[in-house]
N, C-alpha and C positions, 0 to 999 in steps of 0.2 A: 504494500500500500504506500502511496505517495504521501508526503508530508503536506498538510495544508498551510497556507500562508496567512498571516494576520496583518492588519495595517501597520503594526509596529515593525514588521520584518521588511517592509518596503521603504526605502529612504525617501523623504520629502512628503510623506502622507501623514494625516492626522485623523483622529476619530471625531466624528461630528458630535458625539455625546459629550466630549470634553469642552466644546465651544460654549461661550456665554449665549444666553437667549437675547436676540436683538430687540431693540426698542421699536415698537410699531407705531407709525404715524397715522394709521387708519383707525377710525372709530369702530368698535365692534358692532355687529349687526344687532338690530333691535327687532323683536318679534312684532308681527302685525296681526290684525284681527283675521280670524279664519273665515273664509268665504267658501261655502261648499260648491263643488262643481255642478254644472247644469246636468240634468239627467240626459243620458244618451238614448236616442231611439233604438228600439231593437232592430236587429238585422232584418232585411227584407224577407228572407226565407221564413222566419218565425211569424211575421205578420201574415204572410200568405197562408201558412199552415193554420193559424188561428181563424182566418176568414173561411178557409175551406172547411174546417171543423164546424164553424157556426152554420155554414150553408148546409152541410150534411145533417146537422141536428134539425134545422128547419125542414129539410126535405123529409126526414123520417117522421116529424110531427104531423105534417100536412098531407102525406100520401095516404090514401085510403087503403084499407085491406083489400086484397084481390078477391073478386067474387068467384067462389069455387064451384058452385052448382052448374052454371051455364058452361063452364069449361069442361066439367065432367060430362055433361050431356053432349057437347060438341065432340069430345074425344070418343065417346061411345058411338056416335053417328059415324065418325070417320073410320073407326075400327070395323063397323058393319059394312061400310062401303068397300073397304079394302078386302075384307073377307069375301064379299060377293064377287069382286073382280078376280080374286085368286083363290078359288076353292081348293080344299085339300085333296 
């Protein structure tokens, strides 16, 4: 293993920790009153999904139940017609 060098080993170098703290001519920062940020609008995809969900809910509320009896009667009539065209 090689030997590590420290600042004392190199001629002409000094440690920053040994220096004095300089006098600052600037005034320190003063805290100001907190102003909360403005609310950001949601991304477009989220708004679209919400509108689509509301439209779907509306559609499910206002669509009437399908009428089952006439469909069954029509299906039975269709079956009879097919059976008469293609007897076994």
